C-alpha positions in Angstrom: 0.0 0.0 0.0 1.4 3.4 -1.0 1.3 6.7 0.8 -1.3 8.0 -1.5 -3.9 5.5 -0.4 -2.8 5.7 3.3 -3.5 9.4 3.3 -6.9 8.9 1.7 -7.7 6.2 4.2 -6.8 8.6 7.0 -9.1 11.4 5.9 -12.0 9.0 5.1 -11.9 7.2 8.4 -11.3 10.5 10.3 -14.6 11.8 8.7 -16.5 8.5 9.4 -15.2 8.6 13.0 -16.6 12.1 13.4 -19.9 10.9 11.9 -20.0 8.1 14.4 -19.3 10.4 17.4 -22.0 12.9 16.2 -24.5 10.1 15.8 -23.7 8.7 19.2 -24.0 12.1 20.8 -27.3 12.8 19.0 -28.8 9.5 20.3 -27.6 10.3 23.8 -28.4 14.0 24.1 -31.1 14.4 21.4 -29.3 17.3 19.8 -26.3 18.0 17.4 -22.9 18.1 19.2 -19.8 18.7 17.1 -17.7 16.0 18.7 -14.0 15.6 18.4 -10.9 17.7 19.1 -11.0 19.8 15.9 -13.6 22.2 14.7 -14.0 20.5 11.3 -15.7 17.2 10.6 -12.7 15.1 11.4 -11.6 12.9 14.3 -7.9 12.2 13.6 -7.6 9.5 16.2 -10.1 7.3 14.2 -8.1 8.0 11.0 -4.8 7.0 12.6 -6.3 4.0 14.4 -7.9 2.4 11.3 -5.0 3.4 9.1 -2.6 1.6 11.5 -4.8 -1.5 11.4 -4.9 -1.4 7.6 -1.2 -0.9 7.2 0.0 -3.6 9.7 -2.8 -6.1 9.6 -4.2 -6.3 6.1 -2.2 -9.5 5.4 -3.8 -11.1 8.5 -7.4 -10.3 7.5 -8.4 -13.9 7.1 -7.1 -14.8 10.6 -10.0 -13.3 12.6 -8.6 -14.2 16.0 -5.2 -12.7 15.4 -6.7 -9.7 13.6 -9.0 -9.1 16.6 -6.3 -9.4 19.3 -3.8 -7.3 17.3 -6.5 -4.7 16.6 -7.3 -4.5 20.3 -3.6 -4.0 21.1 -3.0 -1.3 18.4 -6.0 0.8 19.2 -5.4 0.6 22.9 -1.8 1.8 22.6 -3.0 4.6 20.3 -5.8 5.7 22.5 -3.6 5.6 25.6 -0.7 7.5 24.1 -3.0 10.1 22.6 -4.8 10.7 25.9 -1.6 10.9 27.8 0.1 13.2 25.3 -2.9 15.6 25.1 -3.0 15.6 28.9 0.7 16.6 29.2 0.5 19.2 26.4 -2.8 20.9 27.3 -3.0 20.0 31.0 -6.5 18.7 30.5 -7.8 15.2 30.6 -10.1 14.9 27.6 -11.8 11.6 28.4 -11.8 9.5 31.6 -12.5 5.8 32.1 -11.5 5.9 35.7 -15.0 4.6 36.8 -14.7 1.7 34.3 -13.2 -1.7 35.4 -9.7 -2.6 34.3 -8.7 0.9 33.1 -5.2 2.3 32.9 -4.9 5.9 34.2 -8.4 6.6 32.9 -7.0 6.8 29.4 -8.0 3.3 28.3 -10.2 0.5 29.6 -10.7 -3.1 28.7 -14.3 -2.9 27.7 -13.9 -0.1 25.1 -10.7 -1.7 23.8 -12.6 -4.9 23.1 -15.3 -2.9 21.4 -12.7 -1.1 19.2 -11.2 -4.4 18.3 -14.5 -5.8 17.1 -15.1 -2.6 15.1 -11.7 -2.9 13.4 -12.5 -6.5 12.4 -15.8 -5.4 10.9 -14.1 -2.5 9.1 -11.4 -4.7 7.7 -13.7 -7.4 6.3 -16.9 -5.5 5.5 -16.4 -1.7 5.2 -12.8 -1.2 4.0 -13.0 -3.3 0.8 -15.9 -1.1 -0.3 -14.1 2.1 0.6 -10.9 1.0 -1.1 -12.8 0.1 -4.3 -14.6 3.5 -4.2 -11.2 5.4 -3.8 -9.8 3.6 -6.9 -12.4 5.4 -9.0 -11.0 8.8 -7.8 -8.7 10.3 -10.4 -5.1 10.3 -9.0 -4.5 14.0 -9.6 -7.8 14.9 -7.9 -6.9 12.6 -5.0 -3.5 14.4 -4.5 -5.2 17.8 -4.6 -7.8 16.6 -2.0 -5.0 15.3 0.2 -3.1 18.6 0.0 -6.2 20.8 0.6 -7.5 18.6 3.5 -4.0 18.5 5.0 -3.8 22.3 5.0 -7.2 22.5 6.5 -6.3 19.9 9.2 -3.1 21.7 10.1 -4.9 25.1 10.3 -7.7 23.6 12.3 -5.2 22.1 14.7 -3.4 25.4 15.2 -6.7 27.3 15.8 -7.9 24.7 18.3 -4.6 24.5 20.2 -4.4 28.3 20.4 -7.9 28.4 21.8 -7.1 25.8 24.4 -3.9 27.6 25.5 -5.9 30.8 25.8 -8.5 29.0 27.8 -5.8 27.7 30.2 -4.6 31.3 30.7 -8.1 32.4 31.4 -8.5 29.6 34.0 -5.2 30.6 35.6 -6.3 34.3 35.9 -9.7 33.1 37.4 -7.8 30.9 39.9 -5.6 33.8 41.0 -8.6 36.1 41.5 -10.5 33.4 43.4 -7.6 32.9 45.7 -7.3 36.7 46.3 -11.0 37.0 46.9 -10.7 34.3 49.6 -7.7 36.0 51.2 -9.5 39.4 51.2 -12.6 37.9 52.6 -10.6 36.6 55.5 -8.9 39.9 55.9 -12.2 41.7 55.9 -13.5 39.4 58.6 -10.4 39.9 60.7 -10.8 43.7 60.4 -14.4 43.6 61.5 -13.4 41.4 64.4 -10.5 43.6 65.3 -12.6 46.7 65.1 -15.3 45.2 67.3 -12.7 44.1 69.9 -11.1 47.6 69.9 -14.4 49.4 70.3 -15.3 47.1 73.2 -11.9 47.6 74.8 -12.2 51.4 74.3 -15.7 51.3 75.9 -14.2 49.3 78.9 -11.4 51.8 79.1 -13.9 54.7 79.2 -15.8 53.0 82.0 -12.6 52.3 84.0 -11.2 55.8 83.6 -14.5 57.4 84.4 -14.7 55.2 87.5 -11.2 56.1 88.5 -11.9 59.7 88.0 -14.9 59.5 90.2 -13.1 57.7 93.0 -9.8 59.7 93.0 -11.3 63.1 92.3 -14.6 63.1 94.2 -14.8 66.8 94.4 -14.2 67.4 90.7 -15.8 64.1 89.6 -18.1 65.7 87.0 -15.5 67.8 85.2 -12.8 65.2 85.4 -15.1 62.4 84.3 -16.3 64.5 81.4 -12.8 65.2 80.2 -11.7 61.6 80.4 -14.9 60.4 78.7 -14.4 62.9 75.8 -10.8 61.9 75.2 -11.5 58.2 75.3 -14.5 58.7 73.0 -12.4 60.6 70.6 -9.7 57.9 70.6 -12.4 55.2 70.0 -13.9 57.2 67.1 -10.4 57.6 65.5 -9.8 53.8 65.8 -13.2 53.0 64.3 -12.8 55.5 61.4 -9.4 54.1 60.5 -10.7 50.5 60.6 -13.8 51.6 58.7 -11.7 53.1 55.9 -9.7 49.9 55.7 -12.8 47.8 55.5 -14.3 50.0 52.8 -11.1 49.8 50.7 -11.1 46.0 51.1 -14.8 45.9 50.1 -14.1 48.0 47.0 -11.2 45.8 46.0 -13.4 42.7 46.5 -16.1 44.1 44.2 -13.5 45.0 41.6 -12.1 41.4 41.7 -15.6 40.0 41.4 -16.3 42.1 38.4 -13.0 41.0 36.7 -13.8 37.3 37.6 -17.2 37.6 36.0 -15.8 39.2 32.9 -13.3 36.3 32.6 -16.0 33.8 33.2 -18.1 35.3 30.4 -15.2 35.5 27.9 -15.0 31.8 27.1 -14.5 31.5 23.3 -16.6 29.6 20.9 -14.0 26.9 20.3 -13.7 26.3 24.0 -17.4 26.1 24.5 -17.6 23.5 21.7 -14.8 21.5 23.3 -16.6 21.5 26.7 -19.7 20.2 25.0 -17.8 17.7 22.8 -15.9 16.3 25.8 -18.4 16.1 28.7 -15.7 14.5 31.0 -13.0 17.0 30.1 -11.2 17.9 33.3 -8.5 20.5 34.0 -5.5 19.2 35.9 -4.9 22.6 37.5 -8.2 24.3 37.6 -10.9 21.7 38.1 -13.3 23.9 40.0 -13.1 26.7 37.5 -13.9 24.4 34.5 -16.8 22.9 36.4 -18.2 26.4 37.1 -17.9 27.4 33.4 -19.5 24.1 32.3 -22.4 24.6 34.8 -23.0 28.1 33.4 -23.0 26.9 29.8 -25.6 24.2 30.7 -27.8 26.9 32.4 -27.6 29.0 29.3 -28.6 26.1 27.1 -31.6 25.4 29.2 -32.8 29.0 28.7 
């Protein structure tokens, strides 16, 4: 098999894989969901997976047992490596089989590997011969043009999608920092309120003590002396309270500004990111899990409206 047909197989099965994912999502959610990593109608992992099986296992097509076992092995390795690589590059886990039995890191699991193996056997013996025959009717020059054009579109789509993901990660990082600062300021505000209350209470106790001392020590001049002490203590208490109140107001204003910025970031999620969150329901950020869950929850609320 030459590179020409291998490239055509890749694009054909990438498209058929995308169709399969969309059909599955439509049955599950009763609506259209553009599944897959890319924006266009391609799921490259399907194209690579089937192409690998065709390249390495075509000569074993008549041996169904070996074909099945080898297909299970190939697609499992491909899915595991793809999931692991995308996790390391984008710091997001795109699918998760952790709740499935006999899984490896949540990237692959035995049940789905067995299903993929059966699908590969069916493709090799039923579907692929028809597709190969259909591709032989395609003029060679036209096929090369299609490969070049589709290749350019695939590369451009990959760049756009990757850029959107990196931008989304930066957005999540900013949201995480604001959330941490909000938490810190909330604690600071609480401490200021507590400190002000304690100081006011202490000042009130001080007023009472000094007034009592003035009454006891200066019985003859108790009214004038007590009034002077009371006024001074009251003034000191008011100064303390005003300083604390200014601090509290500044903190509150800063908190409101942070909340506004957080809300703006939360609302600035791009179209590509929104599509990916819908396309990968179990997508999980390694570093900002809570922020992704919050954005996904808001997207679901908007869809309901």
